[in-house]
C-alpha positions in Angstrom: 13.7 -34.5 -1.1 16.4 -34.3 1.7 18.2 -30.9 2.1 20.0 -29.0 5.0 18.9 -25.4 5.6 17.9 -23.0 8.5 14.7 -21.3 9.4 15.7 -17.7 11.2 13.2 -16.0 13.6 13.4 -12.6 15.7 11.4 -13.0 19.0 10.8 -9.9 21.4 9.3 -9.7 24.8 5.9 -8.6 23.4 5.0 -11.4 21.3 2.1 -13.9 22.5 3.6 -17.3 23.5 0.2 -19.0 22.1 1.2 -17.8 18.8 4.7 -18.7 19.0 3.7 -22.4 19.6 1.5 -22.5 16.7 4.4 -21.0 14.5 6.8 -23.7 15.9 4.3 -26.7 15.3 3.9 -25.2 11.6 7.8 -25.6 11.3 7.5 -28.9 13.0 4.7 -30.4 10.5 6.9 -29.6 7.3 7.0 -32.4 4.6 10.6 -31.5 4.6 11.4 -29.7 7.9 14.2 -27.7 8.5 17.9 -28.8 9.6 18.0 -25.6 12.4 15.8 -23.1 13.9 17.8 -20.0 14.5 16.1 -17.7 17.3 17.2 -14.4 17.7 16.1 -13.0 21.6 16.1 -9.8 20.8 16.3 -8.4 24.2 15.2 -10.3 27.2 11.9 -12.1 26.9 8.7 -12.6 29.1 8.7 -15.7 31.1 6.3 -17.4 29.2 8.1 -16.9 25.8 11.4 -18.5 27.9 9.2 -21.3 28.8 8.0 -22.1 25.1 11.4 -22.0 24.1 12.8 -23.8 26.8 10.1 -26.6 26.2 10.5 -27.1 22.4 14.5 -26.9 23.0 13.9 -30.1 25.3 11.6 -32.0 23.3 13.8 -31.6 20.2 17.3 -31.3 21.2 19.8 -29.9 18.7 17.1 -28.2 16.6 17.0 -24.9 18.3 20.0 -22.5 18.0 19.2 -19.6 20.3 21.2 -16.2 20.0 20.3 -14.1 23.0 21.2 -10.4 22.7 21.4 -8.5 25.8 19.3 -5.3 24.8 16.4 -5.1 22.2 18.1 -4.0 18.9 15.2 -4.0 16.6 14.4 -6.2 13.9 16.9 -5.4 11.2 20.1 -5.7 13.3 18.5 -9.0 15.3 18.0 -10.5 11.8 21.7 -9.3 11.1 23.0 -11.2 14.0 20.9 -14.2 13.4 22.2 -14.3 9.8 25.8 -15.0 10.9 24.6 -17.9 12.9 22.7 -19.9 10.2 24.7 -22.9 9.4 23.3 -23.8 5.9 23.6 -21.8 2.5 19.6 -22.1 2.3 17.8 -19.8 4.9 13.9 -19.2 5.1 12.6 -16.5 7.1 9.6 -16.8 9.5 7.6 -14.6 11.7 7.0 -15.8 15.4 3.5 -15.4 14.9 2.7 -16.7 11.4 2.0 -20.2 10.1 3.5 -22.1 7.4 1.8 -24.3 5.2 3.1 -27.7 5.6 4.7 -28.0 2.1 6.2 -24.5 1.9 9.7 -25.8 2.5 9.3 -28.6 -0.1 7.9 -26.3 -2.6 10.6 -23.9 -2.3 13.5 -26.0 -2.1 12.0 -27.7 -5.6 12.5 -24.2 -7.0 16.3 -23.8 -5.9 16.7 -27.3 -7.2 15.4 -26.4 -10.5 16.8 -23.2 -11.0 20.6 -23.1 -9.9 20.9 -19.3 -10.4 17.9 -18.6 -8.0 19.0 -16.5 -5.0 15.6 -15.5 -3.2 12.3 -17.2 -3.6 8.8 -16.3 -2.1 5.3 -16.8 -2.4 1.7 -15.2 -1.9 0.2 -14.9 1.6 -3.2 -15.7 3.1 -4.1 -13.0 5.8 -6.5 -14.0 8.9 -7.7 -12.0 12.0 -8.1 -14.8 14.5 -8.8 -18.3 12.9 -6.3 -19.1 10.1 -8.9 -21.4 8.7 -11.1 -18.4 7.7 -8.6 -16.1 5.9 -10.4 -12.5 5.0 -7.6 -11.3 2.3 -4.5 -12.1 0.3 -1.5 -10.2 -1.0 -0.4 -11.3 -4.1 3.2 -10.5 -5.5 5.0 -10.7 -8.9 6.2 -13.7 -10.4 9.1 -13.4 -12.7 12.1 -11.7 -11.8 11.8 -8.9 -14.1 8.3 -8.2 -12.6 9.9 -8.4 -9.2 12.5 -6.0 -10.0 9.8 -3.3 -11.4 7.3 -4.0 -8.5 10.1 -3.4 -6.0 10.4 0.5 -7.0 6.6 1.0 -5.2 6.2 -1.8 -2.9 7.9 -4.8 -1.7 8.0 -7.4 -4.3 8.0 -10.1 -1.5 6.3 -11.2 1.4 9.0 -11.4 3.9 7.7 -14.3 6.1 7.4 -16.7 2.8 11.2 -15.9 1.7 13.7 -18.7 1.4 17.3 -17.4 0.3 20.9 -18.0 0.0 23.0 -17.0 2.9 26.0 -16.0 0.4 23.8 -13.6 -1.5 22.1 -12.0 1.4 25.7 -11.6 2.7 27.2 -10.3 -0.8 24.5 -7.4 -0.5 25.4 -6.6 3.0 23.4 -8.5 5.0 19.9 -6.8 6.7 20.4 -3.6 8.3 19.0 -0.8 10.8 16.2 0.6 8.6 12.7 0.3 10.8 9.9 -0.5 8.8 12.2 -1.2 5.5 14.5 -3.7 7.1 13.3 -6.2 4.4 12.7 -3.7 1.3 16.4 -2.7 1.7 17.8 -6.3 1.6 15.6 -7.0 -1.8 17.0 -3.9 -2.8 20.7 -4.5 -2.4 20.2 -7.8 -3.4 18.6 -7.3 -6.9 21.3 -4.4 -7.1 23.9 -7.1 -6.7 22.6 -9.4 -9.4 20.5 -11.8 -7.5 17.8 -13.5 -9.1 14.1 -13.7 -7.7 10.9 -15.4 -8.1 7.4 -16.1 -6.3 5.7 -19.3 -6.6 2.1 -18.7 -7.6 0.5 -20.3 -4.1 -0.2 -19.3 -0.7 2.7 -20.6 1.4 2.3 -18.7 4.8 -0.6 -17.6 6.7 -0.3 -14.4 8.4 -1.8 -12.9 11.2 -3.1 -8.9 10.6 -6.1 -7.4 12.1 -7.0 -4.1 12.7 -3.9 -3.4 14.9 -1.5 -4.0 12.3 -3.5 -1.4 10.2 -3.9 1.1 12.9 0.1 0.9 13.2 0.6 2.1 9.9 -0.6 5.7 10.7 0.5 8.7 12.7 3.5 11.0 11.9 5.9 8.6 13.7 5.4 5.9 11.4 5.4 8.3 8.3 8.6 9.7 9.4 9.9 6.2 9.4 8.5 5.2 6.1 10.1 8.4 4.3 13.5 7.7 5.9 13.5 4.2 4.7 12.6 5.4 1.2 15.2 7.9 1.3 17.9 5.2 2.0 16.5 3.4 -1.1 16.7 6.5 -3.2 20.4 6.8 -2.3 21.1 3.2 -3.6 20.0 4.4 -6.9 17.5 1.5 -7.6 14.8 3.9 -7.7 14.3 7.5 -9.3 13.2 10.8 -7.6 10.0 10.5 -9.0 9.6 7.0 -7.6 10.4 8.4 -4.2 8.0 11.3 -4.2 5.1 9.2 -5.7 5.5 6.7 -3.0 5.9 9.2 -0.2 2.8 11.2 -1.4 0.5 8.1 -1.2 1.9 7.3 2.1 1.0 10.7 3.2 -2.4 10.1 2.7 -2.3 6.8 4.0 -0.7 7.5 7.1 -2.4 10.8 8.1 -6.3 9.8 7.3 -8.7 8.5 10.1 -7.8 5.2 11.0 -11.5 4.0 9.3 -10.2 5.4 6.3 -6.8 3.5 6.5 -8.8 0.3 7.0 -10.6 0.9 4.1 -7.6 1.8 1.9 -5.9 -1.4 3.1 -8.9 -3.7 2.7 -10.2 -2.7 -0.7 -7.1 -1.2 -2.2 -4.0 -2.6 -0.9 -5.2 -6.3 -0.7 -7.7 -8.7 -2.5 -10.6 -10.1 -0.9 -11.0 -14.1 -0.6 -13.6 -16.1 -0.2 -11.1 -19.3 0.8 -12.3 -21.4 3.4 -9.3 -23.8 4.2 -10.2 -27.6 5.2 
């Protein structure tokens, strides 16, 4: 299989250079590698991150298209700019601290080949703390379009780091926008409202780095305010009802304001599925 497509990544100063290398190596090891990597530099980076970027750019000339931004604008606006620099109709999203399974792109390209009407394709994820060979949880998502539309009213129906989509469908929906915590959900909602067709592959195509730090960041009044503001933006699109809005906000009030130990239990026991998978 040979298909031209882009990978879109956003990078900012606090990223770990070692994690970035692991991410890049997983992209290089694909059975069907991307034609280009569009890396948005969301504001000035650390010398160590510049060193990693320079090294890979030197080793693989023509592969990395860097989009430097003068200041940090946040994930939504960084991805919005990056999308405009993607050269190809198919674009795969990736976070710079996660690891793609080596047949991820092959699997997704096969879906777009089989279903020409498809606009967005994701998968489940395996979550790990320190070693991707020993994941501790999974996040499964609905597979079929109708399930995705229903699920999206309450929670994200796509794991954003797994998604491959059509650039034209993203732009038709208005592209990414500035919606802290909800950049991806807002895009999924607008794409679904514009008639986009979605699916998820029933496999784990990306290893996602999580840990206690991620769960702690889901707490506090600041996080809760951003969540409520984002859900209000979704409400204003007409995609969800006021009942959907108040239900999800009520749940989030509990999750955000409980002690960290209780929040950790909610995430590990209720919002994720435990796994005994050990990768070879």
